[in-house]
OpenMM code with the backbone's topology and positions (N, CA, C; nanometers):
from openmm import Vec3, app, unit

residues = "MET THR THR ASP ASN GLY SER ALA GLN LYS PRO PHE THR ILE THR ARG THR PHE ASP ALA PRO ARG ASP LEU VAL TRP LYS ALA HIS THR ASP CYS GLU HIS LEU LYS HIS TRP TRP GLY PRO LYS GLY PHE THR MET SER SER CYS LYS VAL ASP LEU ARG PRO GLY GLY THR PHE LEU TYR GLY LEU GLU SER PRO ASP GLY LEU VAL MET TRP GLY LYS PHE VAL TYR ARG GLU ILE VAL GLU PRO GLU LYS LEU VAL PHE VAL VAL SER PHE SER ASP GLU ASN ALA GLY ILE THR ARG HIS PRO ALA SER PRO THR TRP PRO LEU GLU MET LEU SER THR SER THR PHE THR GLU GLN ASP GLY GLY THR ALA VAL THR VAL SER TRP TYR PRO ILE ASN ALA SER GLU GLU GLU ILE ARG THR PHE ASP GLU GLY ARG GLU GLY MET LYS GLN GLY PHE ALA GLY THR PHE ASP GLN LEU GLU ASP TYR LEU SER GLN LEU LYS ALA ARG".split()
positions = [
    Vec3(10.2927, 5.2037, 2.4399),
    Vec3(10.3249, 5.1806, 2.5793),
    Vec3(10.3091, 5.3120, 2.6545),
    Vec3(10.2595, 5.3055, 2.7772),
    Vec3(10.2433, 5.4239, 2.8594),
    Vec3(10.3352, 5.4133, 2.9793),
    Vec3(10.4028, 5.5220, 3.0102),
    Vec3(10.4932, 5.5234, 3.1246),
    Vec3(10.4134, 5.5370, 3.2534),
    Vec3(10.4808, 5.5197, 3.3670),
    Vec3(10.4148, 5.5326, 3.4962),
    Vec3(10.3588, 5.6723, 3.5195),
    Vec3(10.4059, 5.7725, 3.4450),
    Vec3(10.3511, 5.9064, 3.4604),
    Vec3(10.2466, 5.9379, 3.3535),
    Vec3(10.2050, 5.8351, 3.2765),
    Vec3(10.0934, 5.8490, 3.1854),
    Vec3(10.1265, 5.8933, 3.0441),
    Vec3(10.2513, 5.9299, 3.0144),
    Vec3(10.2826, 5.9766, 2.8794),
    Vec3(10.3157, 5.8589, 2.7886),
    Vec3(10.2833, 5.8752, 2.6604),
    Vec3(10.3129, 5.7692, 2.5643),
    Vec3(10.4638, 5.7598, 2.5462),
    Vec3(10.5142, 5.6399, 2.5307),
    Vec3(10.6585, 5.6222, 2.5194),
    Vec3(10.6893, 5.4997, 2.4351),
    Vec3(10.7749, 5.5173, 2.3378),
    Vec3(10.8243, 5.4042, 2.2602),
    Vec3(10.9482, 5.3515, 2.3320),
    Vec3(10.9468, 5.2242, 2.3725),
    Vec3(11.0640, 5.1720, 2.4437),
    Vec3(11.1850, 5.1586, 2.3518),
    Vec3(11.3025, 5.1642, 2.4117),
    Vec3(11.4252, 5.1274, 2.3438),
    Vec3(11.4350, 4.9762, 2.3557),
    Vec3(11.4573, 4.9071, 2.2437),
    Vec3(11.4644, 4.7608, 2.2449),
    Vec3(11.5819, 4.7155, 2.1608),
    Vec3(11.6537, 4.6158, 2.2120),
    Vec3(11.7649, 4.5567, 2.1387),
    Vec3(11.7657, 4.4068, 2.1674),
    Vec3(11.7995, 4.3270, 2.0663),
    Vec3(11.8044, 4.1814, 2.0793),
    Vec3(11.9368, 4.1305, 2.0257),
    Vec3(11.9918, 4.0333, 2.0949),
    Vec3(12.1136, 3.9649, 2.0473),
    Vec3(12.0969, 3.8176, 2.0804),
    Vec3(12.1379, 3.7302, 1.9874),
    Vec3(12.1360, 3.5862, 2.0111),
    Vec3(12.2780, 3.5406, 2.0425),
    Vec3(12.2896, 3.4658, 2.1521),
    Vec3(12.4186, 3.4163, 2.1987),
    Vec3(12.4262, 3.2658, 2.1803),
    Vec3(12.5424, 3.2164, 2.1442),
    Vec3(12.5656, 3.0740, 2.1252),
    Vec3(12.5984, 3.0112, 2.2609),
    Vec3(12.4958, 3.0061, 2.3460),
    Vec3(12.5119, 2.9510, 2.4805),
    Vec3(12.3745, 2.9107, 2.5319),
    Vec3(12.3700, 2.8100, 2.6195),
    Vec3(12.2404, 2.7680, 2.6741),
    Vec3(12.1771, 2.8769, 2.7606),
    Vec3(12.0448, 2.8774, 2.7629),
    Vec3(11.9706, 2.9799, 2.8354),
    Vec3(12.0079, 2.9854, 2.9829),
    Vec3(12.0247, 2.8709, 3.0479),
    Vec3(12.0593, 2.8724, 3.1900),
    Vec3(12.1896, 2.9468, 3.2152),
    Vec3(12.2886, 2.9309, 3.1273),
    Vec3(12.4157, 2.9990, 3.1439),
    Vec3(12.4009, 3.1499, 3.1190),
    Vec3(12.3263, 3.1860, 3.0166),
    Vec3(12.3055, 3.3280, 2.9870),
    Vec3(12.2295, 3.3940, 3.1023),
    Vec3(12.1329, 3.3232, 3.1596),
    Vec3(12.0600, 3.3737, 3.2773),
    Vec3(12.1577, 3.3984, 3.3929),
    Vec3(12.2408, 3.2979, 3.4213),
    Vec3(12.3375, 3.3133, 3.5309),
    Vec3(12.4337, 3.4280, 3.5049),
    Vec3(12.4719, 3.4470, 3.3795),
    Vec3(12.5613, 3.5571, 3.3452),
    Vec3(12.4978, 3.6930, 3.3762),
    Vec3(12.3639, 3.6991, 3.3759),
    Vec3(12.2918, 3.8225, 3.4052),
    Vec3(12.2556, 3.8384, 3.5527),
    Vec3(12.2716, 3.7335, 3.6326),
    Vec3(12.2177, 3.7382, 3.7691),
    Vec3(12.3185, 3.6999, 3.8776),
    Vec3(12.4409, 3.6698, 3.8419),
    Vec3(12.5414, 3.6234, 3.9377),
    Vec3(12.6664, 3.7103, 3.9269),
    Vec3(12.7085, 3.7687, 4.0380),
    Vec3(12.8257, 3.8582, 4.0370),
    Vec3(12.9504, 3.7910, 3.9825),
    Vec3(12.9659, 3.6611, 4.0070),
    Vec3(13.0849, 3.5924, 3.9566),
    Vec3(13.0914, 3.5943, 3.8043),
    Vec3(12.9762, 3.6054, 3.7400),
    Vec3(12.9717, 3.6195, 3.5937),
    Vec3(12.9693, 3.7671, 3.5528),
    Vec3(12.8846, 3.8459, 3.6176),
    Vec3(12.8668, 3.9865, 3.5801),
    Vec3(12.9983, 4.0642, 3.5787),
    Vec3(13.0861, 4.0352, 3.6727),
    Vec3(13.2112, 4.1123, 3.6828),
    Vec3(13.2999, 4.0953, 3.5591),
    Vec3(13.2740, 3.9942, 3.4774),
    Vec3(13.3547, 3.9688, 3.3582),
    Vec3(13.3054, 4.0418, 3.2333),
    Vec3(13.1808, 4.0949, 3.2359),
    Vec3(13.1299, 4.1512, 3.1114),
    Vec3(13.0389, 4.2732, 3.1258),
    Vec3(12.9797, 4.2965, 3.2419),
    Vec3(12.8784, 4.4008, 3.2527),
    Vec3(12.9403, 4.5405, 3.2436),
    Vec3(12.8803, 4.6265, 3.1660),
    Vec3(12.9199, 4.7659, 3.1571),
    Vec3(12.9804, 4.8018, 3.0233),
    Vec3(13.0086, 4.9302, 3.0053),
    Vec3(13.0682, 4.9758, 2.8796),
    Vec3(13.2074, 4.9163, 2.8587),
    Vec3(13.2468, 4.9042, 2.7323),
    Vec3(13.3812, 4.8545, 2.7005),
    Vec3(13.4848, 4.9420, 2.7691),
    Vec3(13.5851, 4.8760, 2.8254),
    Vec3(13.6928, 4.9468, 2.8915),
    Vec3(13.6711, 4.9701, 3.0393),
    Vec3(13.5492, 4.9517, 3.0875),
    Vec3(13.5194, 4.9696, 3.2290),
    Vec3(13.5380, 4.8368, 3.3013),
    Vec3(13.5718, 4.8422, 3.4288),
    Vec3(13.5804, 4.7215, 3.5114),
    Vec3(13.4842, 4.7353, 3.6280),
    Vec3(13.4295, 4.6232, 3.6699),
    Vec3(13.3358, 4.6234, 3.7817),
    Vec3(13.4152, 4.6220, 3.9124),
    Vec3(13.4013, 4.7285, 3.9898),
    Vec3(13.4736, 4.7405, 4.1162),
    Vec3(13.3930, 4.6912, 4.2349),
    Vec3(13.2609, 4.6812, 4.2178),
    Vec3(13.1734, 4.6351, 4.3256),
    Vec3(13.0502, 4.5713, 4.2641),
    Vec3(13.0016, 4.4641, 4.3264),
    Vec3(12.8828, 4.3941, 4.2752),
    Vec3(12.8106, 4.3266, 4.3910),
    Vec3(12.6821, 4.3573, 4.4041),
    Vec3(12.5967, 4.2905, 4.5022),
    Vec3(12.4643, 4.2605, 4.4337),
    Vec3(12.4222, 4.1346, 4.4363),
    Vec3(12.2951, 4.0945, 4.3767),
    Vec3(12.2080, 4.0296, 4.4827),
    Vec3(12.0871, 4.0825, 4.4991),
    Vec3(11.9840, 4.0239, 4.5844),
    Vec3(11.8674, 3.9929, 4.4915),
    Vec3(11.8723, 3.8739, 4.4309),
    Vec3(11.7811, 3.8362, 4.3222),
    Vec3(11.6471, 3.7887, 4.3776),
    Vec3(11.5592, 3.8853, 4.4024),
    Vec3(11.4226, 3.8600, 4.4482),
    Vec3(11.3419, 3.9862, 4.4206),
    Vec3(11.2105, 3.9741, 4.4027),
    Vec3(11.1310, 4.0961, 4.3859),
    Vec3(11.1546, 4.1897, 4.5052),
    Vec3(11.1879, 4.3145, 4.4747),
    Vec3(11.2221, 4.4121, 4.5774),
    Vec3(11.3705, 4.4152, 4.6096),
    Vec3(11.4453, 4.3127, 4.5665),
    Vec3(11.5893, 4.3079, 4.5873),
    Vec3(11.6609, 4.3940, 4.4850),
    Vec3(11.7909, 4.4117, 4.5042),
    Vec3(11.8658, 4.4997, 4.4157),
    Vec3(11.9912, 4.4337, 4.3598),
    Vec3(12.0345, 4.4859, 4.2468),
    Vec3(12.1672, 4.4644, 4.1906),
    Vec3(12.2342, 4.6007, 4.2010),
    Vec3(12.3343, 4.6137, 4.2874),
    Vec3(12.4084, 4.7378, 4.3058),
    Vec3(12.5500, 4.7135, 4.2570),
    Vec3(12.5970, 4.8014, 4.1683),
    Vec3(12.7293, 4.7799, 4.1106),
    Vec3(12.8041, 4.9114, 4.0949),
    Vec3(12.9360, 4.9018, 4.1028),
    Vec3(13.0244, 5.0132, 4.0739),
    Vec3(13.1088, 4.9776, 3.9532),
    Vec3(13.1214, 5.0706, 3.8601),
    Vec3(13.2035, 5.0518, 3.7411),
    Vec3(13.3131, 5.1580, 3.7406),
    Vec3(13.4345, 5.1150, 3.7129),
    Vec3(13.5469, 5.2078, 3.7065),
    Vec3(13.5894, 5.2268, 3.5619),
    Vec3(13.5974, 5.3541, 3.5209),
    Vec3(13.6381, 5.3863, 3.3847),
    Vec3(13.7890, 5.3730, 3.3725),
    Vec3(13.8411, 5.3686, 3.2491),
    Vec3(13.9860, 5.3588, 3.2300),
    Vec3(14.0639, 5.4725, 3.2974),
    Vec3(14.0001, 5.5899, 3.3132),
    Vec3(14.0698, 5.7019, 3.3784),
    Vec3(14.0431, 5.7104, 3.5285),
    Vec3(13.9804, 5.6062, 3.5851),
    Vec3(13.9641, 5.5979, 3.7302),
    Vec3(13.8340, 5.6515, 3.7865),
    Vec3(13.7450, 5.7034, 3.7039),
    Vec3(13.6145, 5.7514, 3.7512),
    Vec3(13.5287, 5.6313, 3.7892),
    Vec3(13.4684, 5.6333, 3.9087),
    Vec3(13.3788, 5.5255, 3.9501),
    Vec3(13.2353, 5.5737, 3.9364),
    Vec3(13.1547, 5.4951, 3.8688),
    Vec3(13.0151, 5.5244, 3.8429),
    Vec3(12.9329, 5.4111, 3.9053),
    Vec3(12.8235, 5.4453, 3.9715),
    Vec3(12.7394, 5.3460, 4.0375),
    Vec3(12.6052, 5.3348, 3.9671),
    Vec3(12.5473, 5.2146, 3.9720),
    Vec3(12.4143, 5.1913, 3.9182),
    Vec3(12.3431, 5.0875, 4.0012),
    Vec3(12.2110, 5.0848, 3.9856),
    Vec3(12.1345, 4.9818, 4.0561),
    Vec3(12.0110, 4.9431, 3.9773),
    Vec3(11.9712, 4.8192, 3.9997),
    Vec3(11.8436, 4.7661, 3.9524),
    Vec3(11.7636, 4.7348, 4.0779),
    Vec3(11.6341, 4.7601, 4.0738),
    Vec3(11.5425, 4.7112, 4.1774),
    Vec3(11.4489, 4.6143, 4.1064),
    Vec3(11.4607, 4.4870, 4.1417),
    Vec3(11.3852, 4.3831, 4.0727),
    Vec3(11.2367, 4.3918, 4.1059),
    Vec3(11.1535, 4.3841, 4.0022),
    Vec3(11.0079, 4.3803, 4.0186),
    Vec3(10.9532, 4.2404, 3.9936),
    Vec3(11.0071, 4.1730, 3.8912),
    Vec3(10.9559, 4.0402, 3.8544),
    Vec3(11.0728, 3.9542, 3.8094),
    Vec3(11.0739, 3.8298, 3.8567),
    Vec3(11.1791, 3.7353, 3.8197),
    Vec3(11.1119, 3.6039, 3.7825),
    Vec3(11.1300, 3.5617, 3.6582),
    Vec3(11.0793, 3.4327, 3.6116),
    Vec3(11.2004, 3.3573, 3.5574),
    Vec3(11.2648, 3.2812, 3.6444),
    Vec3(11.3885, 3.2113, 3.6061),
    Vec3(11.3572, 3.0973, 3.5112),
    Vec3(11.4283, 3.0792, 3.4037),
    Vec3(11.5331, 3.1598, 3.3425),
    Vec3(11.4809, 3.2401, 3.2238),
    Vec3(11.3581, 3.2915, 3.2350),
    Vec3(11.2909, 3.3510, 3.1195),
    Vec3(11.2866, 3.5029, 3.1158),
    Vec3(11.2699, 3.5660, 3.2339),
    Vec3(11.2430, 3.7101, 3.2300),
    Vec3(11.2860, 3.7781, 3.3592),
    Vec3(11.3423, 3.8981, 3.3424),
    Vec3(11.3727, 3.9878, 3.4530),
    Vec3(11.3065, 4.1223, 3.4243),
    Vec3(11.2347, 4.1760, 3.5223),
    Vec3(11.1779, 4.3103, 3.5113),
    Vec3(11.2314, 4.3890, 3.6298),
    Vec3(11.2864, 4.5077, 3.6010),
    Vec3(11.3477, 4.5848, 3.7082),
    Vec3(11.3508, 4.7328, 3.6721),
    Vec3(11.3663, 4.8160, 3.7753),
    Vec3(11.3837, 4.9597, 3.7573),
    Vec3(11.5331, 4.9883, 3.7636),
    Vec3(11.5850, 5.0575, 3.6625),
    Vec3(11.7270, 5.0902, 3.6493),
    Vec3(11.7476, 5.2372, 3.6852),
    Vec3(11.8534, 5.2641, 3.7595),
    Vec3(11.8903, 5.4033, 3.7858),
    Vec3(12.0395, 5.4127, 3.8132),
    Vec3(12.0937, 5.5323, 3.7950),
    Vec3(12.2276, 5.5595, 3.8443),
    Vec3(12.2139, 5.5764, 3.9943),
    Vec3(12.3214, 5.5505, 4.0659),
    Vec3(12.3119, 5.5589, 4.2110),
    Vec3(12.4456, 5.6001, 4.2705),
    Vec3(12.4452, 5.6105, 4.4033),
    Vec3(12.5706, 5.6255, 4.4757),
    Vec3(12.6036, 5.4896, 4.5371),
    Vec3(12.7146, 5.4804, 4.6075),
    Vec3(12.7576, 5.3516, 4.6625),
    Vec3(12.6635, 5.2978, 4.7692),
    Vec3(12.5705, 5.3829, 4.8192),
    Vec3(12.4720, 5.3396, 4.9187),
    Vec3(12.3357, 5.3109, 4.8572),
    Vec3(12.3292, 5.3034, 4.7239),
    Vec3(12.2076, 5.2723, 4.6474),
    Vec3(12.1073, 5.3869, 4.6431),
    Vec3(12.1509, 5.5091, 4.6769),
    Vec3(12.0640, 5.6252, 4.6610),
    Vec3(12.0613, 5.6665, 4.5149),
    Vec3(11.9451, 5.6983, 4.4623),
    Vec3(11.9306, 5.7352, 4.3213),
    Vec3(12.0009, 5.8686, 4.2958),
    Vec3(12.0781, 5.8720, 4.1870),
    Vec3(12.1480, 5.9939, 4.1466),
    Vec3(12.1234, 6.0206, 3.9985),
    Vec3(12.1645, 6.1373, 3.9549),
    Vec3(12.1567, 6.1731, 3.8132),
    Vec3(12.2685, 6.1059, 3.7355),
    Vec3(12.2470, 6.0874, 3.6076),
    Vec3(12.3505, 6.0390, 3.5161),
    Vec3(12.4706, 6.1320, 3.5307),
    Vec3(12.5908, 6.0771, 3.5453),
    Vec3(12.7066, 6.1629, 3.5699),
    Vec3(12.7412, 6.2580, 3.4548),
    Vec3(12.6966, 6.2279, 3.3344),
    Vec3(12.7296, 6.3133, 3.2197),
    Vec3(12.6073, 6.3771, 3.1545),
    Vec3(12.4867, 6.3478, 3.2067),
    Vec3(12.3651, 6.3986, 3.1432),
    Vec3(12.2617, 6.4347, 3.2507),
    Vec3(12.2564, 6.5604, 3.2920),
    Vec3(12.1667, 6.5997, 3.4012),
    Vec3(12.0179, 6.5872, 3.3694),
    Vec3(11.9820, 6.5713, 3.2419),
    Vec3(11.8399, 6.5567, 3.2083),
    Vec3(11.8040, 6.4126, 3.1705),
    Vec3(11.8974, 6.3184, 3.1933),
    Vec3(11.8665, 6.1776, 3.1701),
    Vec3(11.7625, 6.1338, 3.2735),
    Vec3(11.6653, 6.0488, 3.2368),
    Vec3(11.5641, 6.0046, 3.3332),
    Vec3(11.6269, 5.9396, 3.4572),
    Vec3(11.5690, 5.9687, 3.5720),
    Vec3(11.6178, 5.9088, 3.6966),
    Vec3(11.5908, 5.7592, 3.7022),
    Vec3(11.4780, 5.7166, 3.6456),
    Vec3(11.4404, 5.5750, 3.6523),
    Vec3(11.3923, 5.5263, 3.5163),
    Vec3(11.4282, 5.4014, 3.4859),
    Vec3(11.3827, 5.3365, 3.3638),
    Vec3(11.3272, 5.2000, 3.4009),
    Vec3(11.2181, 5.1617, 3.3402),
    Vec3(11.1653, 5.0267, 3.3591),
    Vec3(11.2245, 4.9392, 3.2498),
    Vec3(11.2899, 4.8319, 3.2903),
    Vec3(11.3581, 4.7439, 3.1960),
    Vec3(11.3017, 4.6026, 3.2052),
    Vec3(11.2860, 4.5409, 3.0899),
    Vec3(11.2482, 4.4004, 3.0821),
    Vec3(11.3515, 4.3290, 2.9964),
    Vec3(11.4089, 4.2233, 3.0509),
    Vec3(11.5019, 4.1386, 2.9752),
    Vec3(11.4391, 4.0011, 2.9637),
    Vec3(11.4300, 3.9512, 2.8399),
    Vec3(11.3775, 3.8163, 2.8190),
    Vec3(11.4870, 3.7286, 2.7616),
    Vec3(11.4792, 3.6017, 2.7957),
    Vec3(11.5783, 3.5017, 2.7567),
    Vec3(11.5023, 3.3882, 2.6891),
    Vec3(11.5209, 3.3729, 2.5569),
    Vec3(11.4436, 3.2772, 2.4788),
    Vec3(11.5368, 3.1778, 2.4116),
    Vec3(11.5106, 3.0486, 2.4318),
    Vec3(11.5903, 2.9468, 2.3637),
    Vec3(11.5657, 2.9573, 2.2145),
    Vec3(11.6758, 2.9525, 2.1375),
    Vec3(11.6635, 2.9674, 1.9933),
    Vec3(11.7756, 2.8908, 1.9239),
    Vec3(11.7417, 2.7813, 1.8585),
    Vec3(11.8378, 2.7025, 1.7802),
    Vec3(11.9637, 2.6674, 1.8583),
    Vec3(11.9469, 2.6219, 1.9816),
    Vec3(12.0605, 2.5838, 2.0651),
    Vec3(12.1284, 2.6999, 2.1342),
    Vec3(12.0864, 2.8206, 2.1052),
    Vec3(12.1416, 2.9395, 2.1688),
    Vec3(12.0348, 3.0107, 2.2495),
    Vec3(12.0618, 3.1341, 2.2826),
    Vec3(11.9685, 3.2120, 2.3635),
    Vec3(11.9570, 3.3526, 2.3077),
    Vec3(11.8342, 3.3919, 2.2750),
    Vec3(11.8073, 3.5296, 2.2332),
    Vec3(11.7755, 3.6108, 2.3586),
    Vec3(11.8488, 3.7200, 2.3756),
    Vec3(11.8244, 3.8126, 2.4858),
    Vec3(11.7660, 3.9398, 2.4261),
    Vec3(11.6489, 3.9778, 2.4741),
    Vec3(11.5858, 4.1022, 2.4320),
    Vec3(11.5751, 4.1927, 2.5531),
    Vec3(11.6293, 4.3122, 2.5393),
    Vec3(11.6239, 4.4129, 2.6447),
    Vec3(11.5363, 4.5266, 2.5944),
    Vec3(11.4403, 4.5649, 2.6767),
    Vec3(11.3506, 4.6747, 2.6428),
    Vec3(11.3410, 4.7651, 2.7644),
    Vec3(11.3540, 4.8961, 2.7418),
    Vec3(11.3417, 4.9865, 2.8549),
    Vec3(11.2892, 5.1219, 2.8135),
    Vec3(11.2288, 5.1902, 2.9101),
    Vec3(11.1741, 5.3226, 2.8870),
    Vec3(11.1674, 5.3976, 3.0193),
    Vec3(11.1679, 5.5316, 3.0110),
    Vec3(11.1649, 5.6112, 3.1330),
    Vec3(11.0318, 5.5970, 3.2064),
    Vec3(11.0399, 5.5986, 3.3392),
    Vec3(10.9188, 5.6047, 3.4217),
    Vec3(10.9311, 5.7253, 3.5147),
    Vec3(10.8172, 5.7769, 3.5547),
    Vec3(10.8135, 5.8944, 3.6425),
    Vec3(10.9015, 6.0064, 3.5878),
    Vec3(10.9014, 6.0226, 3.4554),
    Vec3(10.9934, 6.1149, 3.3885),
    Vec3(10.9224, 6.2419, 3.3436),
    Vec3(10.9981, 6.3505, 3.3427),
    Vec3(10.9489, 6.4769, 3.2884),
    Vec3(10.9539, 6.4698, 3.1351),
    Vec3(10.8881, 6.5646, 3.0709),
    Vec3(10.8932, 6.5698, 2.9246),
    Vec3(11.0374, 6.5900, 2.8778),
    Vec3(11.1149, 6.6707, 2.9490),
    Vec3(11.2548, 6.6936, 2.9128),
    Vec3(11.3360, 6.5644, 2.9242),
    Vec3(11.3107, 6.4866, 3.0285),
    Vec3(11.3808, 6.3591, 3.0453),
    Vec3(11.3435, 6.2609, 2.9343),
    Vec3(11.2172, 6.2597, 2.8960),
    Vec3(11.1734, 6.1717, 2.7868),
    Vec3(11.2400, 6.2140, 2.6559),
    Vec3(11.2490, 6.3449, 2.6317),
    Vec3(11.3178, 6.3956, 2.5127),
    Vec3(11.4643, 6.3522, 2.5123),
    Vec3(11.5305, 6.3655, 2.6279),
    Vec3(11.6715, 6.3249, 2.6379),
    Vec3(11.6856, 6.1760, 2.6086),
    Vec3(11.5945, 6.0946, 2.6626),
    Vec3(11.5944, 5.9507, 2.6366),
    Vec3(11.5811, 5.9251, 2.4863),
    Vec3(11.4828, 5.9895, 2.4230),
    Vec3(11.4612, 5.9684, 2.2794),
    Vec3(11.5823, 6.0116, 2.1973),
    Vec3(11.6455, 6.1206, 2.2362),
    Vec3(11.7637, 6.1687, 2.1650),
    Vec3(11.8851, 6.0789, 2.1874),
    Vec3(11.8819, 5.9971, 2.2920),
    Vec3(11.9945, 5.9108, 2.3247),
    Vec3(11.9865, 5.7704, 2.2687),
    Vec3(11.8887, 5.7422, 2.1850),
    Vec3(11.8692, 5.6055, 2.1351),
    Vec3(11.9917, 5.5495, 2.0619),
    Vec3(12.0571, 5.6285, 1.9799),
    Vec3(12.1735, 5.5779, 1.9065),
    Vec3(12.2865, 5.5444, 2.0031),
    Vec3(12.3066, 5.6279, 2.1034),
    Vec3(12.4080, 5.6008, 2.2048),
    Vec3(12.3760, 5.4750, 2.2850),
    Vec3(12.2464, 5.4551, 2.3169),
    Vec3(12.2061, 5.3329, 2.3885),
    Vec3(12.2325, 5.2101, 2.3018),
    Vec3(12.2022, 5.2219, 2.1730),
    Vec3(12.2251, 5.1108, 2.0803),
    Vec3(12.3730, 5.0742, 2.0774),
    Vec3(12.4604, 5.1749, 2.0669),
    Vec3(12.6043, 5.1500, 2.0641),
    Vec3(12.6522, 5.0937, 2.1976),
    Vec3(12.6020, 5.1499, 2.3080),
    Vec3(12.6429, 5.1030, 2.4403),
    Vec3(12.6042, 4.9583, 2.4645),
    Vec3(12.4801, 4.9229, 2.4318),
    Vec3(12.4372, 4.7847, 2.4504),
    Vec3(12.5115, 4.6912, 2.3563),
    Vec3(12.5385, 4.7360, 2.2338),
    Vec3(12.6135, 4.6512, 2.1400),
    Vec3(12.7501, 4.6180, 2.1988),
    Vec3(12.8172, 4.7170, 2.2554),
    Vec3(12.9478, 4.6932, 2.3169),
    Vec3(12.9390, 4.6014, 2.4379),
    Vec3(12.8380, 4.6219, 2.5206),
    Vec3(12.8187, 4.5360, 2.6378),
    Vec3(12.7871, 4.3937, 2.5936),
    Vec3(12.7005, 4.3792, 2.4932),
    Vec3(12.6685, 4.2459, 2.4419),
    Vec3(12.7910, 4.1809, 2.3769),
    Vec3(12.8770, 4.2601, 2.3123),
    Vec3(13.0023, 4.2047, 2.2580),
    Vec3(13.0852, 4.1432, 2.3709),
    Vec3(13.0923, 4.2130, 2.4831),
    Vec3(13.1679, 4.1622, 2.5983),
    Vec3(13.1056, 4.0347, 2.6529),
    Vec3(12.9711, 4.0309, 2.6580),
    Vec3(12.9038, 3.9089, 2.7039),
    Vec3(12.9330, 3.7945, 2.6081),
    Vec3(12.9268, 3.8204, 2.4790),
    Vec3(12.9548, 3.7166, 2.3798),
    Vec3(13.0970, 3.6622, 2.3959),
    Vec3(13.1935, 3.7513, 2.4153),
    Vec3(13.3325, 3.7094, 2.4370),
    Vec3(13.3450, 3.6258, 2.5640),
    Vec3(13.2793, 3.6699, 2.6705),
    Vec3(13.2861, 3.5974, 2.7974),
    Vec3(13.2242, 3.4582, 2.7836),
    Vec3(13.1071, 3.4489, 2.7211),
    Vec3(13.0423, 3.3186, 2.7030),
    Vec3(13.1301, 3.2269, 2.6176),
    Vec3(13.1971, 3.2817, 2.5153),
    Vec3(13.2874, 3.2024, 2.4326),
    Vec3(13.4030, 3.1477, 2.5158),
    Vec3(13.4563, 3.2292, 2.6064),
    Vec3(13.5637, 3.1830, 2.6950),
    Vec3(13.5158, 3.0684, 2.7847),
    Vec3(13.3933, 3.0798, 2.8345),
    Vec3(13.3387, 2.9725, 2.9201),
    Vec3(13.3242, 2.8424, 2.8410),
    Vec3(13.2796, 2.8527, 2.7162),
    Vec3(13.2601, 2.7341, 2.6322),
    Vec3(13.3937, 2.6674, 2.6007),
    Vec3(13.5016, 2.7471, 2.5924),
    Vec3(13.6328, 2.6956, 2.5562),
    Vec3(13.6993, 2.6197, 2.6714),
    Vec3(13.6486, 2.6362, 2.7921),
    Vec3(13.7097, 2.5715, 2.9090),
    Vec3(13.6799, 2.4235, 2.9124),
] * unit.nanometer
topology = app.Topology()
chain = topology.addChain("A")
for resn in residues:
    res = topology.addResidue(resn, chain)
    for name in ("N", "CA", "C"):
        topology.addAtom(name, app.Element.getBySymbol(name[0]), res)
């Protein structure tokens, strides 16, 4: 795979299968009423959520850590194929959707291209997330590559929260 700045890049990819119908898993990824229950690292709560689900639209969110730190992020949607695929650019941001640096890693890439696919599988839904830096310096790409284990742990925790949330919905 080649990034937007022309350098070769191996994407970070993770897949999890959820025991829930694809339409519900899609809505959980695209609707604030669902996202506020599971999106983000374990222990964080969503303090703000705005979704404009269209190419060029954004998902702008604020997450509050257990110690009160508020962190902002945004997606800018490039492609939406409901309920199969979302392609978007991910970045940290401020509350006005301006791109900012990672609050704990000044050499983290400013932008990442992310693709999430939703595939029906044995009555459940496999979600595959793949992302890689775009418009990144060599140092940012190195930081991304060095952060793969942390990304794996972070997504595992976020997916655990999604799995718990979907289980709660099924129990209703």
